[in-house]
DOPAFI-173330 format. One record per residue (C-alpha): x, y, z; residue in one letter; residue number from 1. Coordinates in Angstrom, 2 decimals, always signed. Layout:
N
c1=X; c2=Y; c3=Z; r=A; k=NUM
...
//
This chain:
421
c1=-182.36; c2=-56.94; c3=+196.02; r=M; k=1
c1=-179.92; c2=-59.45; c3=+197.38; r=K; k=2
c1=-180.79; c2=-61.88; c3=+194.58; r=R; k=3
c1=-180.35; c2=-58.99; c3=+191.94; r=E; k=4
c1=-176.89; c2=-58.27; c3=+193.41; r=L; k=5
c1=-175.92; c2=-61.87; c3=+193.25; r=E; k=6
c1=-177.00; c2=-62.07; c3=+189.64; r=R; k=7
c1=-175.02; c2=-58.98; c3=+188.85; r=G; k=8
c1=-171.95; c2=-60.53; c3=+190.51; r=L; k=9
c1=-172.55; c2=-63.74; c3=+188.67; r=D; k=10
c1=-172.52; c2=-62.03; c3=+185.41; r=R; k=11
c1=-169.44; c2=-60.05; c3=+186.18; r=R; k=12
c1=-167.30; c2=-63.11; c3=+187.18; r=V; k=13
c1=-167.11; c2=-64.77; c3=+183.84; r=P; k=14
c1=-166.45; c2=-61.42; c3=+182.01; r=V; k=15
c1=-163.70; c2=-60.66; c3=+184.49; r=A; k=16
c1=-162.26; c2=-64.22; c3=+183.95; r=V; k=17
c1=-162.34; c2=-63.88; c3=+180.12; r=L; k=18
c1=-160.87; c2=-60.42; c3=+180.24; r=V; k=19
c1=-158.07; c2=-61.55; c3=+182.55; r=T; k=20
c1=-157.22; c2=-64.38; c3=+180.28; r=A; k=21
c1=-157.02; c2=-62.13; c3=+177.40; r=L; k=22
c1=-154.92; c2=-59.77; c3=+179.47; r=G; k=23
c1=-152.43; c2=-62.58; c3=+180.38; r=L; k=24
c1=-152.17; c2=-63.53; c3=+176.75; r=L; k=25
c1=-151.41; c2=-59.90; c3=+175.90; r=A; k=26
c1=-148.93; c2=-59.74; c3=+178.73; r=A; k=27
c1=-147.08; c2=-62.75; c3=+177.61; r=W; k=28
c1=-146.93; c2=-61.35; c3=+174.05; r=R; k=29
c1=-145.77; c2=-58.15; c3=+175.45; r=G; k=30
c1=-142.93; c2=-59.61; c3=+177.51; r=L; k=31
c1=-141.50; c2=-61.79; c3=+174.61; r=R; k=32
c1=-139.27; c2=-58.99; c3=+173.27; r=P; k=33
c1=-137.45; c2=-58.70; c3=+176.53; r=A; k=34
c1=-136.60; c2=-62.37; c3=+176.85; r=W; k=35
c1=-136.01; c2=-63.00; c3=+173.17; r=E; k=36
c1=-133.63; c2=-60.08; c3=+172.54; r=V; k=37
c1=-129.95; c2=-60.86; c3=+172.18; r=S; k=38
c1=-127.28; c2=-59.14; c3=+174.30; r=A; k=39
c1=-126.27; c2=-55.90; c3=+172.50; r=P; k=40
c1=-123.12; c2=-55.90; c3=+170.44; r=T; k=41
c1=-121.50; c2=-53.30; c3=+168.10; r=W; k=42
c1=-122.93; c2=-55.42; c3=+165.16; r=A; k=43
c1=-126.78; c2=-55.51; c3=+166.37; r=N; k=44
c1=-127.08; c2=-51.85; c3=+167.47; r=R; k=45
c1=-129.94; c2=-51.55; c3=+164.93; r=A; k=46
c1=-131.97; c2=-53.99; c3=+167.11; r=E; k=47
c1=-135.29; c2=-52.29; c3=+168.02; r=E; k=48
c1=-136.43; c2=-54.65; c3=+170.62; r=R; k=49
c1=-135.70; c2=-52.98; c3=+174.08; r=M; k=50
c1=-133.73; c2=-50.31; c3=+172.42; r=Q; k=51
c1=-134.86; c2=-47.62; c3=+174.94; r=D; k=52
c1=-133.94; c2=-49.88; c3=+177.77; r=F; k=53
c1=-130.52; c2=-50.27; c3=+176.21; r=R; k=54
c1=-129.83; c2=-46.81; c3=+175.08; r=D; k=55
c1=-131.63; c2=-44.74; c3=+177.80; r=A; k=56
c1=-131.29; c2=-46.88; c3=+180.96; r=L; k=57
c1=-128.78; c2=-49.76; c3=+180.80; r=Y; k=58
c1=-125.74; c2=-48.35; c3=+179.31; r=Y; k=59
c1=-126.18; c2=-44.72; c3=+180.61; r=P; k=60
c1=-126.25; c2=-46.08; c3=+184.08; r=I; k=61
c1=-123.25; c2=-48.32; c3=+183.30; r=R; k=62
c1=-121.45; c2=-45.18; c3=+182.01; r=E; k=63
c1=-122.31; c2=-43.35; c3=+185.25; r=F; k=64
c1=-121.11; c2=-46.26; c3=+187.41; r=L; k=65
c1=-117.85; c2=-46.27; c3=+185.43; r=A; k=66
c1=-117.17; c2=-42.54; c3=+186.29; r=G; k=67
c1=-118.28; c2=-41.18; c3=+182.96; r=G; k=68
c1=-120.91; c2=-38.71; c3=+181.95; r=N; k=69
c1=-123.84; c2=-40.46; c3=+180.12; r=P; k=70
c1=-125.08; c2=-37.18; c3=+178.76; r=Y; k=71
c1=-121.98; c2=-36.88; c3=+176.52; r=D; k=72
c1=-122.93; c2=-38.31; c3=+173.15; r=P; k=73
c1=-119.37; c2=-38.99; c3=+172.02; r=A; k=74
c1=-118.62; c2=-40.95; c3=+175.27; r=A; k=75
c1=-121.78; c2=-43.09; c3=+174.96; r=M; k=76
c1=-121.18; c2=-43.95; c3=+171.32; r=F; k=77
c1=-117.40; c2=-44.73; c3=+172.00; r=A; k=78
c1=-117.91; c2=-46.88; c3=+175.16; r=H; k=79
c1=-121.15; c2=-48.84; c3=+174.56; r=W; k=80
c1=-123.04; c2=-50.53; c3=+171.66; r=P; k=81
c1=-125.94; c2=-47.97; c3=+171.67; r=V; k=82
c1=-127.76; c2=-46.57; c3=+168.57; r=R; k=83
c1=-129.39; c2=-43.50; c3=+170.19; r=Q; k=84
c1=-128.13; c2=-40.44; c3=+172.28; r=N; k=85
c1=-129.06; c2=-40.48; c3=+175.93; r=F; k=86
c1=-131.44; c2=-37.58; c3=+176.10; r=N; k=87
c1=-131.70; c2=-35.12; c3=+178.98; r=L; k=88
c1=-133.67; c2=-37.24; c3=+181.45; r=Y; k=89
c1=-133.59; c2=-36.10; c3=+185.02; r=Q; k=90
c1=-130.32; c2=-37.15; c3=+186.61; r=P; k=91
c1=-132.08; c2=-39.07; c3=+189.44; r=Y; k=92
c1=-133.18; c2=-41.55; c3=+186.73; r=H; k=93
c1=-129.62; c2=-43.04; c3=+186.82; r=L; k=94
c1=-130.05; c2=-43.93; c3=+190.44; r=V; k=95
c1=-133.80; c2=-44.69; c3=+190.38; r=L; k=96
c1=-133.40; c2=-47.40; c3=+187.87; r=H; k=97
c1=-130.01; c2=-48.71; c3=+189.06; r=L; k=98
c1=-131.28; c2=-52.05; c3=+189.99; r=P; k=99
c1=-132.14; c2=-52.88; c3=+186.39; r=F; k=100
c1=-128.58; c2=-52.00; c3=+185.19; r=A; k=101
c1=-126.70; c2=-54.09; c3=+187.71; r=L; k=102
c1=-127.40; c2=-57.67; c3=+186.51; r=P; k=103
c1=-126.54; c2=-59.17; c3=+183.12; r=E; k=104
c1=-128.29; c2=-57.33; c3=+180.20; r=Y; k=105
c1=-130.97; c2=-59.89; c3=+179.47; r=R; k=106
c1=-131.85; c2=-60.34; c3=+183.14; r=V; k=107
c1=-132.23; c2=-56.62; c3=+183.53; r=G; k=108
c1=-134.25; c2=-56.34; c3=+180.37; r=A; k=109
c1=-136.73; c2=-58.92; c3=+181.53; r=V; k=110
c1=-136.98; c2=-57.41; c3=+185.02; r=A; k=111
c1=-137.56; c2=-53.96; c3=+183.50; r=F; k=112
c1=-140.23; c2=-55.18; c3=+181.08; r=A; k=113
c1=-142.02; c2=-56.86; c3=+183.98; r=A; k=114
c1=-141.81; c2=-53.71; c3=+186.05; r=F; k=115
c1=-143.40; c2=-51.65; c3=+183.08; r=L; k=116
c1=-146.11; c2=-54.31; c3=+182.83; r=L; k=117
c1=-147.00; c2=-53.83; c3=+186.56; r=L; k=118
c1=-146.93; c2=-50.03; c3=+186.03; r=L; k=119
c1=-149.56; c2=-50.35; c3=+183.18; r=L; k=120
c1=-151.62; c2=-52.45; c3=+185.51; r=V; k=121
c1=-151.36; c2=-49.73; c3=+188.23; r=F; k=122
c1=-152.35; c2=-47.18; c3=+185.74; r=L; k=123
c1=-155.43; c2=-49.21; c3=+184.90; r=A; k=124
c1=-156.17; c2=-49.40; c3=+188.63; r=V; k=125
c1=-156.10; c2=-45.48; c3=+188.79; r=L; k=126
c1=-158.31; c2=-45.37; c3=+185.71; r=T; k=127
c1=-160.81; c2=-47.80; c3=+187.00; r=A; k=128
c1=-161.01; c2=-45.74; c3=+190.26; r=G; k=129
c1=-161.18; c2=-42.54; c3=+188.54; r=H; k=130
c1=-164.28; c2=-43.52; c3=+186.42; r=V; k=131
c1=-165.76; c2=-45.28; c3=+189.46; r=R; k=132
c1=-165.88; c2=-48.71; c3=+187.66; r=A; k=133
c1=-165.84; c2=-52.01; c3=+189.51; r=P; k=134
c1=-162.20; c2=-52.18; c3=+190.62; r=L; k=135
c1=-161.32; c2=-55.71; c3=+189.67; r=V; k=136
c1=-163.21; c2=-55.81; c3=+186.37; r=L; k=137
c1=-162.41; c2=-52.22; c3=+185.34; r=G; k=138
c1=-158.79; c2=-52.75; c3=+186.02; r=T; k=139
c1=-158.80; c2=-55.97; c3=+183.92; r=A; k=140
c1=-160.46; c2=-54.29; c3=+181.06; r=V; k=141
c1=-158.39; c2=-51.14; c3=+181.05; r=V; k=142
c1=-155.08; c2=-53.20; c3=+181.54; r=A; k=143
c1=-155.96; c2=-55.58; c3=+178.77; r=T; k=144
c1=-156.80; c2=-52.78; c3=+176.33; r=L; k=145
c1=-153.68; c2=-50.96; c3=+177.24; r=L; k=146
c1=-151.40; c2=-54.10; c3=+176.66; r=V; k=147
c1=-153.19; c2=-54.87; c3=+173.31; r=F; k=148
c1=-153.04; c2=-51.20; c3=+172.24; r=S; k=149
c1=-150.09; c2=-49.89; c3=+170.11; r=Q; k=150
c1=-149.29; c2=-47.42; c3=+172.84; r=V; k=151
c1=-149.01; c2=-50.05; c3=+175.44; r=G; k=152
c1=-147.29; c2=-52.59; c3=+173.30; r=R; k=153
c1=-144.68; c2=-50.01; c3=+172.28; r=A; k=154
c1=-143.76; c2=-49.43; c3=+175.84; r=Q; k=155
c1=-142.91; c2=-53.08; c3=+176.40; r=L; k=156
c1=-141.42; c2=-53.61; c3=+172.96; r=Y; k=157
c1=-138.73; c2=-50.96; c3=+173.15; r=V; k=158
c1=-138.57; c2=-50.64; c3=+177.05; r=G; k=159
c1=-139.72; c2=-47.08; c3=+177.57; r=Q; k=160
c1=-139.93; c2=-45.45; c3=+180.92; r=V; k=161
c1=-143.19; c2=-43.72; c3=+179.93; r=N; k=162
c1=-145.44; c2=-45.97; c3=+182.13; r=P; k=163
c1=-143.74; c2=-44.57; c3=+185.17; r=L; k=164
c1=-144.12; c2=-40.98; c3=+183.96; r=I; k=165
c1=-147.86; c2=-41.68; c3=+183.22; r=A; k=166
c1=-148.43; c2=-42.95; c3=+186.69; r=V; k=167
c1=-146.70; c2=-39.88; c3=+188.02; r=G; k=168
c1=-148.72; c2=-37.46; c3=+185.83; r=A; k=169
c1=-152.03; c2=-39.29; c3=+186.57; r=A; k=170
c1=-151.20; c2=-39.33; c3=+190.39; r=G; k=171
c1=-150.43; c2=-35.76; c3=+190.42; r=A; k=172
c1=-153.80; c2=-34.79; c3=+188.77; r=L; k=173
c1=-155.83; c2=-37.23; c3=+190.75; r=L; k=174
c1=-154.28; c2=-36.60; c3=+194.18; r=A; k=175
c1=-153.66; c2=-32.78; c3=+194.02; r=R; k=176
c1=-156.70; c2=-31.74; c3=+195.98; r=D; k=177
c1=-157.09; c2=-34.35; c3=+198.64; r=R; k=178
c1=-153.50; c2=-35.76; c3=+198.99; r=Y; k=179
c1=-151.12; c2=-32.90; c3=+197.99; r=P; k=180
c1=-147.99; c2=-34.58; c3=+199.44; r=R; k=181
c1=-148.58; c2=-37.66; c3=+197.45; r=L; k=182
c1=-149.30; c2=-35.38; c3=+194.33; r=A; k=183
c1=-145.88; c2=-33.75; c3=+194.95; r=M; k=184
c1=-144.08; c2=-37.29; c3=+194.77; r=L; k=185
c1=-146.07; c2=-38.15; c3=+191.68; r=A; k=186
c1=-145.17; c2=-34.87; c3=+189.93; r=L; k=187
c1=-141.43; c2=-35.59; c3=+190.79; r=A; k=188
c1=-141.79; c2=-38.88; c3=+188.93; r=L; k=189
c1=-143.33; c2=-37.11; c3=+185.97; r=A; k=190
c1=-140.29; c2=-34.79; c3=+185.94; r=W; k=191
c1=-138.19; c2=-37.90; c3=+184.92; r=L; k=192
c1=-138.48; c2=-36.39; c3=+181.39; r=K; k=193
c1=-138.41; c2=-32.57; c3=+181.74; r=P; k=194
c1=-140.74; c2=-32.28; c3=+178.59; r=Q; k=195
c1=-143.45; c2=-33.76; c3=+180.81; r=F; k=196
c1=-142.49; c2=-32.37; c3=+184.16; r=G; k=197
c1=-141.98; c2=-28.75; c3=+183.20; r=L; k=198
c1=-145.43; c2=-28.00; c3=+181.31; r=P; k=199
c1=-147.26; c2=-30.20; c3=+183.74; r=L; k=200
c1=-145.94; c2=-28.17; c3=+186.81; r=A; k=201
c1=-146.74; c2=-24.98; c3=+185.03; r=V; k=202
c1=-150.34; c2=-26.07; c3=+184.33; r=L; k=203
c1=-150.80; c2=-27.31; c3=+187.84; r=L; k=204
c1=-149.47; c2=-24.13; c3=+189.25; r=F; k=205
c1=-151.87; c2=-22.12; c3=+187.10; r=A; k=206
c1=-154.86; c2=-24.31; c3=+188.08; r=R; k=207
c1=-154.29; c2=-23.47; c3=+191.68; r=G; k=208
c1=-152.15; c2=-26.42; c3=+192.83; r=S; k=209
c1=-149.24; c2=-24.31; c3=+193.64; r=R; k=210
c1=-147.76; c2=-26.14; c3=+196.63; r=K; k=211
c1=-147.96; c2=-29.42; c3=+194.47; r=V; k=212
c1=-146.15; c2=-27.67; c3=+191.50; r=A; k=213
c1=-143.42; c2=-26.27; c3=+193.75; r=W; k=214
c1=-143.15; c2=-29.28; c3=+195.91; r=G; k=215
c1=-142.87; c2=-31.87; c3=+193.04; r=G; k=216
c1=-140.31; c2=-29.72; c3=+191.19; r=T; k=217
c1=-138.29; c2=-29.29; c3=+194.29; r=G; k=218
c1=-138.30; c2=-33.02; c3=+194.99; r=L; k=219
c1=-137.14; c2=-33.76; c3=+191.51; r=A; k=220
c1=-134.31; c2=-31.13; c3=+191.79; r=A; k=221
c1=-133.09; c2=-32.41; c3=+195.17; r=L; k=222
c1=-133.10; c2=-36.05; c3=+194.01; r=A; k=223
c1=-131.05; c2=-35.11; c3=+190.84; r=S; k=224
c1=-128.46; c2=-33.29; c3=+192.94; r=L; k=225
c1=-127.24; c2=-36.62; c3=+194.12; r=V; k=226
c1=-126.12; c2=-37.37; c3=+190.53; r=V; k=227
c1=-125.38; c2=-33.95; c3=+189.20; r=V; k=228
c1=-122.71; c2=-33.24; c3=+191.87; r=V; k=229
c1=-120.47; c2=-36.16; c3=+190.95; r=P; k=230
c1=-120.94; c2=-35.48; c3=+187.29; r=L; k=231
c1=-119.91; c2=-31.94; c3=+187.64; r=V; k=232
c1=-117.03; c2=-32.58; c3=+190.02; r=V; k=233
c1=-115.76; c2=-35.60; c3=+187.88; r=G; k=234
c1=-116.25; c2=-33.73; c3=+184.59; r=G; k=235
c1=-114.11; c2=-30.67; c3=+185.15; r=G; k=236
c1=-116.68; c2=-28.30; c3=+186.73; r=G; k=237
c1=-119.84; c2=-26.50; c3=+185.91; r=V; k=238
c1=-118.52; c2=-25.04; c3=+182.48; r=G; k=239
c1=-117.49; c2=-28.49; c3=+181.22; r=A; k=240
c1=-120.82; c2=-29.97; c3=+182.26; r=F; k=241
c1=-122.85; c2=-27.24; c3=+180.62; r=L; k=242
c1=-120.62; c2=-27.82; c3=+177.50; r=D; k=243
c1=-121.77; c2=-31.51; c3=+177.61; r=V; k=244
c1=-125.48; c2=-30.56; c3=+177.89; r=I; k=245
c1=-125.04; c2=-28.31; c3=+174.89; r=G; k=246
c1=-123.54; c2=-31.04; c3=+172.73; r=R; k=247
c1=-126.39; c2=-33.40; c3=+173.97; r=N; k=248
c1=-129.06; c2=-30.91; c3=+172.74; r=L; k=249
c1=-127.31; c2=-30.30; c3=+169.51; r=E; k=250
c1=-126.98; c2=-33.92; c3=+168.73; r=H; k=251
c1=-130.67; c2=-34.49; c3=+169.58; r=A; k=252
c1=-131.83; c2=-31.69; c3=+167.36; r=S; k=253
c1=-129.94; c2=-33.17; c3=+164.41; r=A; k=254
c1=-131.33; c2=-36.70; c3=+164.49; r=T; k=255
c1=-134.02; c2=-38.03; c3=+162.11; r=A; k=256
c1=-136.23; c2=-38.96; c3=+164.98; r=Y; k=257
c1=-135.79; c2=-35.83; c3=+166.99; r=G; k=258
c1=-135.57; c2=-32.85; c3=+164.59; r=A; k=259
c1=-138.71; c2=-30.81; c3=+164.15; r=V; k=260
c1=-138.12; c2=-30.55; c3=+160.40; r=D; k=261
c1=-137.75; c2=-34.28; c3=+159.81; r=S; k=262
c1=-140.30; c2=-35.84; c3=+157.55; r=L; k=263
c1=-139.81; c2=-39.29; c3=+158.94; r=T; k=264
c1=-140.00; c2=-38.32; c3=+162.68; r=A; k=265
c1=-143.08; c2=-39.45; c3=+164.69; r=Q; k=266
c1=-143.17; c2=-36.41; c3=+166.83; r=R; k=267
c1=-146.72; c2=-35.37; c3=+167.81; r=V; k=268
c1=-146.14; c2=-31.77; c3=+169.07; r=D; k=269
c1=-147.83; c2=-28.95; c3=+167.16; r=V; k=270
c1=-144.65; c2=-27.57; c3=+165.59; r=A; k=271
c1=-143.57; c2=-30.87; c3=+164.17; r=A; k=272
c1=-147.10; c2=-31.98; c3=+163.02; r=V; k=273
c1=-147.39; c2=-28.48; c3=+161.21; r=F; k=274
c1=-144.24; c2=-29.06; c3=+159.28; r=Y; k=275
c1=-145.06; c2=-32.64; c3=+158.19; r=R; k=276
c1=-148.57; c2=-31.50; c3=+157.10; r=V; k=277
c1=-147.49; c2=-28.35; c3=+155.32; r=T; k=278
c1=-143.85; c2=-28.85; c3=+154.52; r=G; k=279
c1=-143.11; c2=-25.40; c3=+155.92; r=W; k=280
c1=-141.58; c2=-24.36; c3=+159.23; r=L; k=281
c1=-142.05; c2=-20.85; c3=+160.44; r=P; k=282
c1=-139.19; c2=-19.08; c3=+162.22; r=P; k=283
c1=-139.40; c2=-19.87; c3=+165.92; r=G; k=284
c1=-142.16; c2=-22.40; c3=+165.35; r=A; k=285
c1=-141.29; c2=-24.60; c3=+168.40; r=E; k=286
c1=-141.27; c2=-21.53; c3=+170.75; r=L; k=287
c1=-144.49; c2=-20.09; c3=+169.17; r=L; k=288
c1=-146.17; c2=-23.53; c3=+169.65; r=A; k=289
c1=-144.97; c2=-23.85; c3=+173.15; r=L; k=290
c1=-146.22; c2=-20.33; c3=+174.15; r=V; k=291
c1=-149.49; c2=-20.67; c3=+172.24; r=G; k=292
c1=-150.44; c2=-24.14; c3=+173.53; r=V; k=293
c1=-149.54; c2=-23.33; c3=+177.07; r=M; k=294
c1=-151.21; c2=-19.97; c3=+177.09; r=A; k=295
c1=-154.47; c2=-21.30; c3=+175.57; r=A; k=296
c1=-154.52; c2=-24.45; c3=+177.64; r=S; k=297
c1=-153.77; c2=-22.51; c3=+181.01; r=T; k=298
c1=-156.52; c2=-19.94; c3=+180.45; r=V; k=299
c1=-159.16; c2=-22.37; c3=+179.46; r=L; k=300
c1=-158.38; c2=-24.98; c3=+182.05; r=A; k=301
c1=-158.63; c2=-22.44; c3=+184.80; r=R; k=302
c1=-161.88; c2=-21.25; c3=+183.50; r=R; k=303
c1=-163.21; c2=-24.74; c3=+183.36; r=L; k=304
c1=-162.01; c2=-25.35; c3=+186.95; r=D; k=305
c1=-163.73; c2=-22.14; c3=+188.21; r=R; k=306
c1=-167.18; c2=-23.22; c3=+186.88; r=T; k=307
c1=-167.23; c2=-26.00; c3=+189.59; r=G; k=308
c1=-168.89; c2=-28.35; c3=+187.07; r=D; k=309
c1=-167.63; c2=-31.98; c3=+187.32; r=A; k=310
c1=-167.61; c2=-32.47; c3=+183.58; r=T; k=311
c1=-165.65; c2=-29.27; c3=+183.04; r=N; k=312
c1=-163.10; c2=-30.28; c3=+185.62; r=V; k=313
c1=-162.57; c2=-33.63; c3=+184.00; r=A; k=314
c1=-162.12; c2=-31.96; c3=+180.52; r=V; k=315
c1=-159.62; c2=-29.45; c3=+182.26; r=A; k=316
c1=-157.51; c2=-32.58; c3=+183.34; r=D; k=317
c1=-157.53; c2=-33.92; c3=+179.79; r=L; k=318
c1=-156.61; c2=-30.46; c3=+178.36; r=V; k=319
c1=-153.81; c2=-30.43; c3=+180.76; r=T; k=320
c1=-152.54; c2=-33.88; c3=+179.58; r=C; k=321
c1=-152.74; c2=-33.09; c3=+175.93; r=L; k=322
c1=-151.11; c2=-29.77; c3=+176.41; r=A; k=323
c1=-148.18; c2=-31.39; c3=+177.88; r=V; k=324
c1=-147.97; c2=-33.68; c3=+174.81; r=V; k=325
c1=-148.46; c2=-31.19; c3=+172.01; r=V; k=326
c1=-146.66; c2=-28.14; c3=+173.41; r=A; k=327
c1=-143.04; c2=-29.56; c3=+173.16; r=V; k=328
c1=-141.26; c2=-32.50; c3=+171.63; r=V; k=329
c1=-143.19; c2=-35.83; c3=+172.23; r=H; k=330
c1=-143.83; c2=-39.08; c3=+170.61; r=Q; k=331
c1=-147.14; c2=-40.98; c3=+170.13; r=P; k=332
c1=-146.65; c2=-43.26; c3=+173.19; r=G; k=333
c1=-146.34; c2=-40.17; c3=+175.34; r=D; k=334
c1=-150.20; c2=-39.76; c3=+175.21; r=V; k=335
c1=-150.23; c2=-42.61; c3=+177.86; r=L; k=336
c1=-150.31; c2=-39.95; c3=+180.57; r=I; k=337
c1=-153.80; c2=-39.06; c3=+179.42; r=A; k=338
c1=-155.41; c2=-42.51; c3=+179.91; r=V; k=339
c1=-157.30; c2=-41.77; c3=+183.23; r=P; k=340
c1=-158.45; c2=-38.46; c3=+182.12; r=A; k=341
c1=-159.49; c2=-39.83; c3=+178.60; r=L; k=342
c1=-161.51; c2=-42.61; c3=+180.14; r=A; k=343
c1=-163.40; c2=-40.30; c3=+182.36; r=L; k=344
c1=-164.14; c2=-37.82; c3=+179.53; r=V; k=345
c1=-165.21; c2=-40.78; c3=+177.36; r=A; k=346
c1=-167.83; c2=-41.77; c3=+179.95; r=V; k=347
c1=-169.12; c2=-38.24; c3=+180.28; r=L; k=348
c1=-169.30; c2=-37.99; c3=+176.34; r=W; k=349
c1=-171.25; c2=-41.18; c3=+176.32; r=W; k=350
c1=-173.65; c2=-39.78; c3=+178.86; r=R; k=351
c1=-174.00; c2=-36.27; c3=+177.51; r=D; k=352
c1=-173.33; c2=-36.82; c3=+173.79; r=R; k=353
c1=-171.40; c2=-33.62; c3=+173.55; r=A; k=354
c1=-170.02; c2=-33.61; c3=+169.91; r=P; k=355
c1=-166.69; c2=-31.86; c3=+170.59; r=L; k=356
c1=-165.98; c2=-34.37; c3=+173.37; r=L; k=357
c1=-166.80; c2=-37.07; c3=+170.91; r=G; k=358
c1=-164.32; c2=-35.71; c3=+168.42; r=V; k=359
c1=-161.58; c2=-35.51; c3=+171.08; r=A; k=360
c1=-162.25; c2=-39.00; c3=+172.33; r=V; k=361
c1=-162.26; c2=-40.81; c3=+168.97; r=V; k=362
c1=-159.16; c2=-38.77; c3=+167.87; r=A; k=363
c1=-157.26; c2=-39.80; c3=+170.98; r=L; k=364
c1=-158.08; c2=-43.55; c3=+170.22; r=L; k=365
c1=-156.07; c2=-43.24; c3=+166.99; r=V; k=366
c1=-152.57; c2=-43.75; c3=+168.45; r=P; k=367
c1=-153.88; c2=-46.52; c3=+170.67; r=F; k=368
c1=-155.38; c2=-48.28; c3=+167.64; r=A; k=369
c1=-152.37; c2=-47.55; c3=+165.26; r=H; k=370
c1=-151.32; c2=-51.25; c3=+165.33; r=L; k=371
c1=-148.92; c2=-52.81; c3=+162.88; r=H; k=372
c1=-151.57; c2=-53.86; c3=+160.26; r=F; k=373
c1=-153.09; c2=-50.39; c3=+160.48; r=V; k=374
c1=-149.70; c2=-48.79; c3=+159.80; r=D; k=375
c1=-149.12; c2=-51.16; c3=+156.91; r=T; k=376
c1=-152.34; c2=-50.22; c3=+155.31; r=A; k=377
c1=-151.79; c2=-46.46; c3=+155.81; r=V; k=378
c1=-148.27; c2=-46.64; c3=+154.38; r=R; k=379
c1=-149.48; c2=-48.59; c3=+151.36; r=S; k=380
c1=-152.36; c2=-46.25; c3=+150.64; r=L; k=381
c1=-150.92; c2=-42.86; c3=+151.61; r=M; k=382
c1=-147.13; c2=-43.29; c3=+152.06; r=G; k=383
c1=-144.67; c2=-43.18; c3=+155.01; r=E; k=384
c1=-145.19; c2=-39.45; c3=+155.62; r=R; k=385
c1=-148.83; c2=-39.97; c3=+156.26; r=A; k=386
c1=-148.14; c2=-42.98; c3=+158.43; r=A; k=387
c1=-145.87; c2=-41.10; c3=+160.70; r=V; k=388
c1=-148.04; c2=-38.04; c3=+160.84; r=T; k=389
c1=-151.39; c2=-39.63; c3=+161.52; r=L; k=390
c1=-150.96; c2=-40.03; c3=+165.31; r=D; k=391
c1=-149.77; c2=-36.42; c3=+165.66; r=G; k=392
c1=-152.70; c2=-35.03; c3=+163.55; r=V; k=393
c1=-155.14; c2=-36.99; c3=+165.71; r=A; k=394
c1=-153.70; c2=-35.78; c3=+169.01; r=I; k=395
c1=-153.65; c2=-32.11; c3=+167.87; r=V; k=396
c1=-157.13; c2=-32.41; c3=+166.66; r=V; k=397
c1=-158.25; c2=-33.83; c3=+170.01; r=A; k=398
c1=-156.63; c2=-30.86; c3=+171.76; r=W; k=399
c1=-158.18; c2=-28.38; c3=+169.54; r=V; k=400
c1=-161.57; c2=-30.05; c3=+170.01; r=A; k=401
c1=-161.15; c2=-29.66; c3=+173.82; r=L; k=402
c1=-160.04; c2=-26.20; c3=+173.53; r=I; k=403
c1=-163.18; c2=-25.35; c3=+171.47; r=A; k=404
c1=-165.28; c2=-27.17; c3=+174.12; r=F; k=405
c1=-163.75; c2=-25.29; c3=+176.89; r=A; k=406
c1=-164.52; c2=-21.94; c3=+175.13; r=R; k=407
c1=-168.24; c2=-22.88; c3=+174.89; r=R; k=408
c1=-168.54; c2=-24.31; c3=+178.32; r=R; k=409
c1=-166.56; c2=-21.68; c3=+180.34; r=A; k=410
c1=-167.01; c2=-18.28; c3=+178.59; r=P; k=411
c1=-165.25; c2=-15.34; c3=+180.24; r=L; k=412
c1=-167.20; c2=-13.86; c3=+183.18; r=G; k=413
c1=-169.13; c2=-17.05; c3=+184.19; r=R; k=414
c1=-166.68; c2=-18.49; c3=+186.62; r=T; k=415
c1=-166.04; c2=-18.57; c3=+190.32; r=R; k=416
c1=-162.72; c2=-18.24; c3=+192.13; r=P; k=417
c1=-160.53; c2=-21.41; c3=+192.13; r=A; k=418
c1=-159.29; c2=-22.83; c3=+195.49; r=V; k=419
c1=-155.47; c2=-22.93; c3=+195.85; r=Q; k=420
c1=-153.91; c2=-26.03; c3=+197.19; r=T; k=421
//
């Protein structure tokens, strides 16, 4: 037995070395945009490299430090060389990421990109542990795949905060039963963008993790008060602050990349995908989609949990992640929060060969595999509208497949009570 173990370890070592080497190559390529990008000027605001770092982190924090309100689109466009509005991130974001906005822009960009890379590696650690793979080899494989994938590369290319949110969402789901306090902290991180935090907190609450939902939401609110108070006081009071928030929402809804009825937006939520597929937007489509997705996901995730079956609980976690993404405005890269749950469901599908799980897993691989050459091929064959809609259709199909699986695996009346945590 000892010799067999040694032979197994001998086989793993070269594989781990090879995968690690590929991962380091991918990491080097992923970090290049951060150190190659020029310092922002009014003339190069169209630069896409590290644009989210520039528009949603560096200059909003600089505006806050200067005594202004970064949520005010007019102030941001007047004072700083940004191209995009600073959306309604949790105010604590302006303090949490302060160290990356203090140095010169390019130093901050490289430091933040390296931080994102470490978060992707940590997400791979969580994924490897979740599927019970050998930790070192599993982490190396998942991290390498993530950094090579379009979803992972996009985080590093534009400097998105999604890896931190993904770690928070994954941590909240993985730790909610055994380590509820840690899960609260993780959920607070997922609240960095309210379109992640709110639906995730609601789903956790509905699935029995009520203390985690309340605690994580409370932590995020308390942390944000540190920033909200000076913004309200310095901005002329509560009414003036609410006016700024209203202008922020109005501006975001009118942009080509944020509007639900934009044919060029990459939004992957049900309402936006429905419009780009059909060309028709029913009245109240976003609200209907939000209520419908949350209601169906909540009911079926609860029923899966109550069966006590490990496969069903794993599917419930993936349903939760996808519901967050397809219920409200989201982009393809936001599916990063589903990586640990997706990996486990993929393993279970490979073991059980459940067709609906196969559909969900394959569909969810689409945004990860939507690399530049794939996008170019889709655009040349089917046009720009198909290219920006492909990921959204795939994610919605995956959610629908999981909902259908849940209806079959957990029919009404064949469940046991869930345990609240």
